[in-house]
C-alpha positions in Angstrom: 0.0 0.0 0.0 1.2 3.5 -0.8 1.6 6.3 1.7 -1.6 7.9 3.0 -2.6 11.1 1.3 -4.3 14.2 2.9 -7.0 14.5 0.3 -8.4 14.1 -3.2 -10.0 16.7 -5.5 -12.7 16.4 -8.0 -14.0 19.1 -10.2 -16.5 20.2 -7.5 -15.4 18.5 -4.3 -12.6 18.2 -1.8 -12.3 14.8 -0.1 -10.1 15.4 3.0 -9.0 13.8 6.2 -11.2 14.3 9.3 -10.9 17.3 11.6 -12.4 17.7 15.1 -14.8 20.3 13.8 -16.3 17.6 11.5 -17.8 15.8 14.5 -20.8 18.1 15.0 -22.0 18.2 11.3 -21.4 14.4 11.0 -23.4 13.8 14.2 -26.2 15.9 12.7 -26.1 13.9 9.5 -25.9 10.6 11.4 -29.0 11.5 13.4 -31.1 12.8 10.6 -34.2 10.6 10.1 -34.0 11.0 6.2 -30.4 9.7 6.3 -30.9 6.9 8.8 -34.2 5.6 7.5 -32.4 3.1 5.2 -29.5 2.4 7.5 -32.2 0.5 9.5 -31.6 2.5 12.6 -31.3 6.0 14.1 -27.9 6.6 15.6 -28.0 7.8 19.2 -25.2 9.8 20.7 -23.2 6.7 21.8 -23.4 5.2 18.3 -22.3 8.5 16.7 -19.3 8.7 19.0 -18.4 5.1 18.2 -18.7 5.9 14.5 -16.4 8.9 14.7 -13.9 7.1 16.9 -13.8 4.1 14.4 -13.4 6.5 11.5 -10.3 8.0 13.1 -8.9 4.6 14.2 -9.4 3.1 10.7 -7.2 5.9 9.2 -4.5 5.3 12.0 -4.4 1.5 11.5 -4.9 1.2 7.7 -3.7 4.6 6.2 -7.1 5.0 4.5 -10.7 5.4 5.4 -13.7 7.6 5.0 -13.0 11.1 3.7 -14.8 14.2 4.8 -16.5 15.8 1.8 -16.6 19.5 1.1 -18.0 21.3 -2.0 -15.5 23.7 -3.5 -18.1 26.3 -4.6 -21.7 27.2 -4.2 -23.8 28.0 -1.1 -22.1 25.4 1.1 -18.6 25.7 -0.2 -16.1 24.7 2.5 -18.7 23.0 4.7 -18.4 19.3 5.5 -21.5 17.6 4.0 -20.8 14.0 4.8 -18.3 11.2 4.0 -17.2 9.0 1.2 -14.4 6.5 1.3 -13.2 3.0 1.8 -13.1 1.1 5.1 -13.4 -2.4 6.4 -17.0 -3.0 7.6 -16.2 -4.5 11.0 -19.9 -4.2 12.0 -20.8 -7.0 9.5 -18.6 -10.0 10.3 -19.5 -11.9 7.1 -17.8 -9.3 4.9 -15.5 -7.6 7.5 -12.4 -8.5 5.5 -13.6 -6.9 2.3 -12.9 -3.2 1.8 -16.3 -1.3 1.5 -16.8 1.8 -0.5 -19.4 3.8 1.4 -21.0 7.2 1.3 -23.3 9.2 3.5 -24.2 12.8 2.7 -26.5 15.4 4.3 -30.0 15.5 2.7 -29.4 19.1 1.6 -26.6 17.9 -0.6 -28.7 15.1 -2.3 -29.6 15.4 -5.9 -26.4 17.2 -7.1 -24.3 14.2 -8.0 -21.9 14.7 -5.1 -22.1 11.1 -3.9 -21.3 9.7 -7.3 -18.5 12.2 -8.0 -16.9 11.6 -4.6 -17.3 7.8 -4.7 -15.7 7.7 -8.2 -12.7 9.5 -6.8 -12.5 7.2 -3.8 -12.9 4.1 -6.0 -10.2 5.2 -8.3 -7.9 6.0 -5.4 -8.6 2.6 -3.9 -7.7 0.8 -7.1 -4.8 3.0 -8.1 -3.0 4.1 -4.9 -4.1 1.3 -2.5 -4.0 -1.4 -5.2 -7.1 -3.1 -3.8 -8.4 -5.9 -6.1 -12.1 -5.3 -5.4 -14.5 -3.1 -3.5 -17.9 -3.9 -2.0 -20.8 -1.6 -0.9 -23.4 -2.7 1.6 -26.7 -1.3 0.5 -30.2 -1.6 2.0 -32.3 -3.2 -0.8 -34.8 -0.3 -0.7 -32.2 2.4 -0.9 -32.8 3.5 -4.5 -30.4 6.5 -4.3 -27.4 4.4 -3.2 -28.3 1.7 -5.7 -28.1 4.3 -8.5 -24.7 5.5 -7.2 -23.4 1.9 -7.1 -24.5 1.3 -10.6 -22.7 4.5 -11.8 -19.6 3.1 -10.1 -19.8 -0.1 -12.2 -21.0 -2.2 -9.3 -23.5 -5.0 -9.4 -25.2 -7.0 -6.6 -23.0 -10.0 -5.8 -25.1 -11.5 -3.0 -27.2 -10.8 0.0 -26.0 -11.3 3.6 -28.0 -11.3 6.8 -27.3 -8.4 9.1 -28.1 -9.7 12.6 -28.0 -6.2 14.2 -30.9 -5.1 12.0 -32.5 -8.6 11.5 -32.6 -8.3 7.7 -30.8 -9.1 4.5 -28.7 -6.4 2.9 -27.3 -6.3 -0.7 -23.6 -6.7 -1.2 -22.6 -4.8 -4.3 -19.1 -5.4 -5.9 -16.8 -3.9 -8.4 -13.4 -5.4 -9.5 -10.3 -3.4 -10.2 -9.8 -2.7 -13.9 
């Protein structure tokens, strides 16, 4: 694996390492009912703290992880609007050793193509710099927005796995390195 980088740029976005000031906006995103509806649960304060701690720890251990996402222009330029990146999904043991490309953005940023643009940059970084052979995404079967992003990334449903925390099956999407 190559050395960790501080960020990635796309035409409209900056994907950057986490900062302490990202905790409050990410906590708001993680507790928004529109966001958590298809995560199968609302995140309480303890779950949000665990999420933020795991995000930082993943970077420290692996040299990669979820990037904080900021638009470069427009009304929310410079504001953290969510995350996109690659991390091992330790919360789902059946696929915990497969790098997962995930995304979660604030509802105010939906519909602008940000998730796809950022996820394409994170995917390409994972294949080029990290030299990962494949990526998965874990997507609730009813999450049409995330399914569309996955399709634009060249992913397809590989299988379903049972998520015991939420007592339901989730789709495992996959894309192989070119």
